[in-house]
C-alpha positions as CSV (number, residue, x, y, z in Angstrom):
1,M,49.7,-5.6,23.9
2,E,52.9,-3.5,23.7
3,S,52.4,-2.5,27.3
4,E,52.0,-6.2,28.2
5,E,55.2,-7.2,26.5
6,N,57.2,-4.3,27.9
7,S,56.1,-5.3,31.4
8,H,57.3,-8.9,31.2
9,T,60.5,-8.0,33.1
10,T,58.6,-6.0,35.7
11,L,55.9,-8.6,36.1
12,S,58.5,-11.3,36.9
13,K,59.7,-9.3,39.8
14,H,56.4,-9.4,41.6
15,S,54.7,-12.3,43.3
16,A,51.7,-14.1,41.8
17,E,49.6,-12.8,44.7
18,G,50.5,-9.3,43.7
19,H,49.2,-9.9,40.2
20,R,45.9,-11.2,41.5
21,R,45.2,-7.8,43.0
22,A,45.4,-6.1,39.6
23,D,42.2,-4.9,38.0
24,P,40.1,-7.8,36.8
25,S,40.2,-8.5,33.1
26,P,38.9,-11.2,30.7
27,V,42.5,-11.7,29.6
28,V,44.7,-13.9,31.9
29,H,48.5,-13.6,31.8
30,V,50.1,-17.1,32.1
31,R,53.7,-17.5,33.2
32,G,56.0,-20.5,33.8
33,L,54.9,-22.6,30.8
34,L,56.9,-25.4,29.3
35,D,58.9,-24.6,26.2
36,S,56.9,-27.2,24.1
37,I,53.5,-25.9,25.1
38,T,51.0,-25.3,22.3
39,E,47.9,-23.0,22.1
40,G,45.7,-26.0,21.9
41,E,47.1,-27.4,25.1
42,L,46.5,-24.1,26.9
43,V,42.9,-24.0,25.9
44,E,42.4,-27.6,26.8
45,A,43.7,-27.0,30.3
46,L,41.8,-23.7,31.0
47,Q,38.5,-24.2,29.2
48,D,37.0,-25.8,32.4
49,F,36.8,-22.3,33.9
50,G,34.8,-21.1,30.9
51,A,34.7,-20.6,27.2
52,V,38.0,-19.4,25.7
53,S,37.7,-16.9,22.8
54,N,41.4,-16.3,22.1
55,V,44.9,-17.4,23.1
56,R,48.4,-16.1,22.3
57,L,51.8,-17.5,23.1
58,L,54.5,-15.0,24.2
59,P,58.2,-15.2,24.5
60,R,59.9,-16.4,27.8
61,N,57.4,-19.2,28.4
62,Q,54.4,-16.9,28.8
63,A,50.9,-16.6,27.2
64,L,47.7,-14.6,27.1
65,V,44.4,-16.4,27.3
66,E,41.1,-14.4,26.7
67,F,37.9,-15.8,28.2
68,E,34.5,-14.9,26.9
69,S,33.4,-13.8,30.4
70,L,35.1,-11.9,33.2
71,S,33.8,-14.4,35.8
72,A,35.6,-17.2,34.0
73,A,38.9,-15.3,34.1
74,E,38.4,-14.5,37.8
75,D,37.9,-18.2,38.6
76,C,41.0,-19.1,36.6
77,V,43.2,-16.6,38.4
78,E,42.0,-17.6,41.8
79,S,42.8,-21.3,41.1
80,E,46.0,-23.4,41.2
81,V,46.5,-24.7,37.7
82,T,48.8,-27.3,36.3
83,I,49.4,-27.4,32.5
84,S,51.2,-30.4,31.0
85,G,52.5,-31.3,34.5
86,Q,53.9,-27.8,35.1
87,L,52.4,-25.5,37.8
88,V,51.9,-22.1,36.2
89,F,51.4,-18.6,37.6
90,L,48.2,-16.8,36.6
91,S,47.3,-13.1,36.8
92,F,45.0,-10.6,35.2
93,S,46.4,-8.9,32.1
94,T,46.7,-5.2,31.7
95,S,44.8,-5.6,28.4
96,S,41.0,-6.1,28.2
97,Q,41.3,-8.2,25.0
98,I,43.9,-9.8,22.8
99,N,44.4,-7.6,19.8
100,E,45.2,-9.8,16.8
101,R,46.6,-7.0,14.8
102,A,48.9,-5.9,17.5
103,E,50.2,-9.4,17.9
104,S,50.9,-10.4,14.3
105,G,50.9,-7.0,12.5
106,R,48.0,-8.4,10.3
107,E,44.3,-8.5,10.6
108,P,42.7,-12.0,11.0
109,N,42.4,-13.5,7.6
110,H,41.1,-16.7,6.1
111,V,44.5,-17.4,4.6
112,L,47.2,-18.7,6.9
113,L,51.0,-18.7,6.4
114,F,52.6,-21.9,7.6
115,T,56.4,-21.9,8.3
116,V,57.8,-25.4,8.7
117,L,60.8,-25.4,11.1
118,N,63.5,-28.1,10.8
119,P,62.0,-29.7,7.7
120,L,63.8,-33.0,7.7
121,Y,61.0,-34.7,5.7
122,P,59.3,-33.5,2.5
123,V,56.0,-31.6,2.9
124,T,53.3,-31.7,0.2
125,T,49.9,-30.1,-0.3
126,D,48.2,-33.4,0.5
127,M,49.9,-33.5,3.9
128,L,48.8,-30.0,4.8
129,Y,45.3,-30.7,3.5
130,L,45.0,-33.8,5.7
131,I,46.0,-31.9,8.9
132,C,43.7,-28.9,8.1
133,C,40.6,-30.5,6.6
134,P,39.1,-31.8,9.9
135,Y,38.5,-28.2,11.1
136,G,36.8,-26.8,8.0
137,E,36.9,-26.5,4.3
138,V,40.3,-26.0,2.6
139,L,40.2,-24.1,-0.7
140,R,43.7,-23.8,-2.0
141,I,47.3,-24.5,-0.9
142,V,50.6,-23.1,-2.2
143,I,54.0,-24.2,-1.0
144,F,57.1,-22.0,-1.6
145,R,60.7,-21.6,-0.4
146,R,61.6,-18.0,-0.1
147,N,62.3,-17.9,3.7
148,G,62.8,-21.6,4.3
149,L,59.9,-24.0,3.7
150,Q,56.6,-22.1,3.9
151,A,53.1,-22.6,2.6
152,M,49.9,-20.6,2.4
153,V,46.5,-22.3,3.0
154,E,43.3,-20.6,2.1
155,F,40.1,-21.6,4.0
156,D,36.5,-20.9,3.5
157,C,36.2,-18.4,6.4
158,V,38.2,-16.6,9.0
159,E,36.7,-18.8,11.8
160,T,38.1,-21.9,10.2
161,A,41.6,-20.3,9.9
162,Q,41.5,-19.2,13.5
163,A,40.6,-22.7,14.7
164,V,43.4,-24.3,12.6
165,R,45.9,-21.7,13.8
166,A,45.0,-22.3,17.5
167,V,45.0,-26.1,17.4
168,L,48.0,-26.7,15.1
169,Q,50.3,-23.9,16.3
170,G,53.6,-25.5,17.5
171,A,52.6,-29.0,16.5
172,E,55.0,-31.4,14.7
173,L,54.2,-33.1,11.4
174,F,56.8,-35.7,12.3
175,S,58.3,-36.7,15.6
176,G,61.2,-34.3,16.5
177,C,61.0,-32.2,13.3
178,C,58.8,-30.3,10.9
179,S,57.2,-28.2,13.6
180,L,54.6,-25.6,12.5
181,R,54.6,-21.8,13.1
182,I,51.4,-20.3,11.8
183,E,50.3,-16.7,11.4
184,F,47.8,-14.8,9.3
185,A,48.9,-14.1,5.8
186,K,48.7,-10.9,3.8
187,P,46.9,-12.2,0.6
188,S,43.1,-12.7,0.8
189,K,43.1,-15.2,-2.1
190,L,45.7,-17.7,-3.5
191,S,46.3,-18.1,-7.2
192,V,46.9,-21.8,-8.3
193,L,47.8,-22.5,-11.9
194,K,48.3,-26.3,-11.6
195,N,47.5,-29.2,-9.2
196,D,50.7,-31.0,-8.0
197,S,52.6,-31.6,-4.8
198,E,53.3,-27.9,-4.2
199,T,50.2,-26.1,-5.5
200,R,46.6,-27.3,-5.4
201,D,43.1,-25.9,-5.9
202,Y,40.6,-28.0,-4.1
203,T,37.6,-26.1,-5.6
204,V,38.2,-26.9,-9.3
205,P,35.6,-29.6,-10.3
206,P,37.9,-31.4,-12.8
207,F,40.3,-32.1,-10.0
208,Y,37.8,-34.1,-8.1
209,K,36.5,-35.9,-11.2
210,A,40.0,-37.0,-12.2
211,E,40.6,-38.4,-8.8
212,A,37.2,-40.0,-8.6
213,Q,37.8,-41.9,-11.9
214,T,41.2,-43.2,-10.8
215,R,41.1,-46.6,-9.1
216,P,43.6,-46.7,-6.3
217,A,46.6,-48.9,-7.1
218,L,46.7,-52.2,-5.1
219,L,50.4,-51.9,-4.2
220,G,50.8,-48.2,-3.6
221,H,52.2,-45.4,-5.7
222,H,55.3,-47.2,-7.1
223,P,57.4,-50.3,-6.5
224,S,59.8,-48.6,-4.0
225,A,56.8,-48.0,-1.7
226,F,56.7,-51.7,-1.1
227,H,60.4,-52.0,-0.5
228,A,61.9,-52.6,3.0
229,A,61.5,-48.9,3.7
230,V,57.8,-49.4,4.0
231,Y,57.3,-53.0,5.2
232,G,60.7,-53.5,6.7
233,R,62.6,-56.7,6.8
234,P,63.0,-58.9,9.9
235,G,64.7,-56.8,12.6
236,H,64.2,-53.6,10.7
237,Y,61.8,-50.7,11.3
238,S,60.8,-48.3,8.6
239,A,61.0,-44.5,8.8
240,P,59.0,-42.8,11.6
241,R,55.3,-42.8,10.7
242,P,54.1,-39.3,10.2
243,L,51.3,-37.8,12.3
244,L,49.2,-37.1,9.2
245,E,48.7,-40.8,8.4
246,S,47.0,-41.4,11.7
247,M,44.8,-38.3,11.2
248,R,42.7,-40.3,8.7
249,D,41.1,-41.9,11.9
250,P,39.0,-39.3,13.7
251,E,39.7,-40.9,17.1
252,S,43.5,-40.7,16.6
253,V,43.1,-37.1,15.6
254,E,41.4,-36.2,18.8
255,A,44.1,-38.2,20.8
256,G,47.0,-36.6,19.0
257,I,46.0,-32.9,18.8
258,P,44.0,-31.1,21.5
259,S,40.7,-29.7,20.1
260,L,40.3,-26.0,20.6
261,L,36.6,-25.6,19.8
262,S,35.5,-29.2,20.3
263,L,34.8,-29.4,16.6
264,P,33.4,-32.7,15.3
265,M,36.0,-34.8,13.5
266,P,34.4,-36.0,10.2
267,H,35.3,-39.4,9.0
268,R,37.2,-39.1,5.8
269,P,38.0,-42.5,4.2
270,P,41.5,-42.7,2.6
271,S,41.3,-42.2,-1.2
272,H,44.9,-43.0,-2.2
273,G,46.6,-44.5,0.8
274,P,49.5,-42.9,2.7
275,P,51.7,-40.4,0.8
276,P,54.6,-42.0,-1.1
277,P,58.2,-41.7,0.1
278,P,60.3,-38.9,-1.4
279,A,61.4,-39.3,-5.0
280,L,64.9,-40.5,-3.8
281,G,66.8,-43.7,-3.8
282,R,68.1,-45.6,-0.8
283,V,71.7,-45.5,-2.1
284,L,73.9,-42.6,-1.0
285,M,77.1,-41.5,-2.7
286,L,80.0,-40.2,-0.5
287,H,82.9,-38.3,-2.2
288,G,86.1,-36.9,-0.7
289,L,86.6,-39.5,2.0
290,E,90.2,-39.5,3.1
291,P,91.5,-43.0,2.0
292,S,93.9,-43.3,4.9
293,Q,91.2,-42.6,7.5
294,F,88.0,-44.2,6.2
295,N,86.8,-47.8,6.0
296,C,83.4,-49.5,5.9
297,E,83.1,-49.4,9.7
298,R,83.9,-45.7,10.0
299,V,81.4,-44.9,7.2
300,F,78.8,-46.8,9.2
301,N,79.8,-44.8,12.4
302,L,79.2,-41.6,10.5
303,L,75.8,-42.5,8.9
304,C,74.1,-44.6,11.6
305,V,72.9,-41.4,13.4
306,F,70.7,-40.6,10.4
307,G,69.1,-44.0,9.8
308,N,69.8,-47.7,9.4
309,V,72.9,-48.6,7.3
310,E,72.6,-51.8,5.3
311,L,75.6,-52.0,2.9
312,V,78.8,-50.0,2.4
313,K,80.9,-50.4,-0.8
314,F,84.0,-48.5,-1.7
315,L,84.7,-48.1,-5.5
316,R,88.0,-49.6,-6.7
317,N,88.7,-47.1,-9.5
318,K,87.6,-44.0,-7.5
319,P,89.6,-43.6,-4.3
320,G,87.7,-41.8,-1.5
321,V,84.3,-42.7,-3.0
322,A,81.8,-45.0,-1.3
323,M,78.3,-46.1,-1.9
324,V,76.0,-46.7,1.1
325,Q,72.6,-48.4,1.0
326,M,70.4,-47.0,3.8
327,G,67.3,-48.5,5.3
328,D,65.0,-45.9,3.6
329,E,64.9,-42.8,1.4
330,Y,64.4,-40.5,4.4
331,A,67.7,-41.6,5.9
332,V,69.4,-40.7,2.6
333,E,67.8,-37.3,2.6
334,R,68.9,-36.6,6.1
335,A,72.5,-37.6,5.4
336,V,72.7,-35.4,2.4
337,M,71.2,-32.4,4.2
338,H,73.5,-32.7,7.2
339,L,76.8,-34.0,5.7
340,N,77.2,-32.5,2.2
341,N,80.2,-30.1,2.1
342,S,81.3,-31.0,5.6
343,M,85.0,-31.0,6.5
344,I,86.3,-34.3,7.9
345,F,90.1,-35.2,8.2
346,D,90.9,-31.9,6.3
347,S,88.9,-33.0,3.3
348,K,85.5,-31.7,2.2
349,I,83.1,-34.6,1.6
350,G,80.2,-34.5,-0.8
351,A,77.0,-36.4,-0.2
352,C,74.4,-37.0,-2.9
353,V,71.7,-39.5,-4.0
354,S,72.9,-42.3,-6.3
355,K,71.0,-43.1,-9.5
356,Q,71.5,-46.8,-8.7
357,P,68.5,-48.2,-6.8
358,E,70.6,-50.8,-4.9
359,I,74.2,-51.8,-4.3
360,I,75.5,-54.7,-6.4
361,P,78.1,-56.5,-4.2
362,G,80.7,-57.3,-6.9
363,R,84.3,-58.2,-6.1
364,S,85.8,-56.6,-3.0
365,F,89.4,-55.4,-2.5
366,E,91.6,-54.3,0.4
367,L,91.5,-50.7,1.6
368,E,94.6,-48.9,2.9
369,D,94.1,-50.3,6.5
370,G,93.7,-53.9,5.1
371,S,90.0,-54.1,5.7
372,S,87.5,-55.2,3.0
373,S,86.0,-52.6,0.6
374,Y,82.5,-54.1,1.0
375,K,80.6,-54.9,4.2
376,D,77.0,-55.9,5.0
377,F,75.6,-54.2,8.1
378,Y,72.0,-55.4,7.7
379,M,72.1,-57.5,10.9
380,S,74.3,-55.1,12.8
381,K,73.2,-54.6,16.4
382,N,74.6,-51.0,16.2
383,N,71.8,-49.9,13.8
384,R,69.6,-47.6,15.9
385,F,66.3,-47.8,14.0
386,T,65.6,-51.5,14.3
387,S,62.3,-51.2,16.3
388,Q,59.7,-48.6,17.0
389,E,61.0,-48.1,20.5
390,K,64.6,-47.5,19.4
391,T,63.5,-45.2,16.6
392,A,61.6,-43.0,19.0
393,K,64.7,-42.4,21.1
394,N,66.7,-40.9,18.2
395,R,66.8,-37.2,17.6
396,F,68.3,-35.9,14.4
397,Q,70.8,-33.1,15.0
398,H,72.9,-31.0,12.7
399,P,76.7,-31.6,13.2
400,S,78.0,-29.6,16.2
401,R,81.1,-29.3,18.4
402,T,79.5,-31.4,21.1
403,L,78.8,-35.1,21.0
404,H,76.4,-36.9,23.3
405,F,77.8,-40.3,24.5
406,F,75.9,-43.1,26.1
407,S,76.3,-46.9,26.9
408,A,79.6,-46.1,28.5
409,P,80.9,-48.0,31.6
410,P,79.3,-46.7,34.8
411,E,82.7,-45.8,36.3
412,V,84.0,-44.0,33.2
413,T,86.0,-40.7,33.8
414,A,87.3,-37.9,31.6
415,D,90.7,-39.4,32.0
416,N,89.5,-42.6,30.4
417,F,88.3,-40.7,27.4
418,E,91.6,-38.8,27.1
419,E,93.4,-42.2,27.1
420,V,91.1,-43.5,24.4
421,C,91.5,-40.4,22.2
422,D,95.3,-40.6,22.5
423,S,95.3,-44.3,21.6
424,L,93.2,-43.6,18.5
425,K,95.2,-40.5,17.6
426,L,92.2,-38.2,18.0
427,P,92.5,-34.5,18.8
428,S,92.0,-33.6,22.5
429,F,88.6,-32.4,23.6
430,C,87.8,-29.2,25.4
431,S,85.5,-30.4,28.1
432,C,83.7,-33.6,29.3
433,K,80.6,-33.8,31.4
434,I,79.5,-37.1,32.8
435,F,75.9,-37.6,34.0
436,P,75.0,-39.8,37.0
437,P,75.0,-43.5,35.9
438,K,71.7,-45.0,34.9
439,N,70.8,-48.6,34.1
440,K,74.3,-49.9,34.7
441,S,75.9,-47.5,32.2
442,S,76.7,-43.8,32.0
443,S,76.2,-41.0,29.5
444,G,77.3,-37.4,29.1
445,L,78.7,-34.7,26.7
446,I,82.1,-34.3,25.2
447,E,83.0,-31.0,23.5
448,W,85.7,-30.3,20.9
449,D,86.8,-26.9,19.7
450,S,85.4,-27.3,16.2
451,I,82.8,-29.2,14.3
452,P,85.3,-31.0,12.0
453,K,87.1,-32.4,15.1
454,A,83.9,-33.6,16.6
455,M,82.9,-35.3,13.4
456,E,86.3,-37.0,13.3
457,A,85.7,-38.2,16.8
458,L,82.3,-39.5,15.8
459,V,83.8,-41.4,12.9
460,V,86.6,-43.0,15.0
461,L,85.2,-43.3,18.5
462,N,81.6,-44.3,17.8
463,H,81.0,-48.0,18.8
464,H,84.5,-48.2,20.4
465,L,84.7,-51.1,22.9
466,M,85.4,-49.8,26.4
467,R,86.4,-52.4,29.0
468,Q,86.0,-52.3,32.7
469,A,88.3,-54.2,35.1
470,D,85.6,-56.3,36.7
471,Q,83.5,-56.9,33.6
472,K,84.2,-59.6,31.0
473,V,81.9,-58.1,28.4
474,P,83.0,-54.7,27.1
475,Y,80.7,-51.7,26.8
476,T,80.0,-50.5,23.2
477,L,80.3,-46.7,23.4
478,R,77.7,-44.9,21.3
479,L,77.9,-41.3,20.1
480,C,75.6,-38.8,18.3
481,F,75.5,-35.1,17.7
482,S,74.2,-32.9,20.5
483,N,72.4,-29.5,20.4
484,A,74.1,-28.6,23.6
485,G,77.1,-27.1,21.7
486,D,77.2,-24.0,19.5
487,R,77.0,-24.6,15.8
488,E,79.5,-23.0,13.4
């Protein structure tokens, strides 16, 4: 395998035809893959040539696929193959088999190490059990946080662990986040002292007895589960539904995750309903807001990229402190994760969860700019999670120097943005890239020289009305953080 990896640069210099003349091998080298490809998708695309015994993703959009027979590998290399809509290049590998130990540094084991990347939502033992149990027996699960969010899952045999690793590698628990990186673990057995959301032993008989004797609650785990965050109010959409909820239906499992070994999907009726929302409230506390720069509208502009904003209330006796009621608990968690200790208008803001379950309106007062200290955004058209279709378009990004703008006038220019920034007393941006107009509006990227300045622009410029000479109705400019810029 080392020779294969060291030859990536050399291989890329030769044509695909040259690779086909290499000595035949059951292992096929695949190049030109999409970034988002998974091992399961690879197997699904290539198993028509013959049974696949192993697969391994490599850096630089490459992979190795090992067939059980040499003839299957030969048929694959001599064919034109498209994987997930992308034409790929195939050649024989210099290795006769994929060495698991050389790839991961560990022997195949019945214990897998899960690393959850970009964990914007909580992950529990029950969630991991639901995504793993269709492929074999799960014995124990332990979640820990030494190097980010990680978990070890112990299976009944090595074959089950290999099947789970191949199918779930690179998959996402939730849309746009919580992607899985899976490798074989060092321990051969997990030690579980108690059964809770982070450690669980599924082989202990009392555990099953206790659950069997518990009659499921009619209205979920607790009252907040039936709040607007779950059912939603008219015009509101709840937090994105996790993949694991749909996995209770065998047909949806097969539709959502490609099956590596065509394993049967046993029907497992739900025992306790969907997992509860995180043990958080829907009310967010913001501290350190510069009183001369912030009002209810600007707080909305800052938080709307993380979820629906319902109510904003500034506290009379605590200048620079505001309470914000979000559409669900997940939005609060995202806001705290991305905004706490951020610098905006030369002031460090703090974000935390309020103990108060809901905002009580009370008597409002005037802020420094003359606006009201309390505002209801429940019916605001600028909320971005009001339907399933709108929710799917959002991607949660950490604050960066670059903002993505959309819904701008089709003829907008960088000079227009400079004029707007000057009129709103915003710092000048470094660069502006405008994409070709689509659907009678334009979009693009604007980059500032620091994250705090970009955050100030988001607060002030988001939802700014931009008028065009021949249009009576103004365009509502919308902004969000982009991953195109470097983070600090």
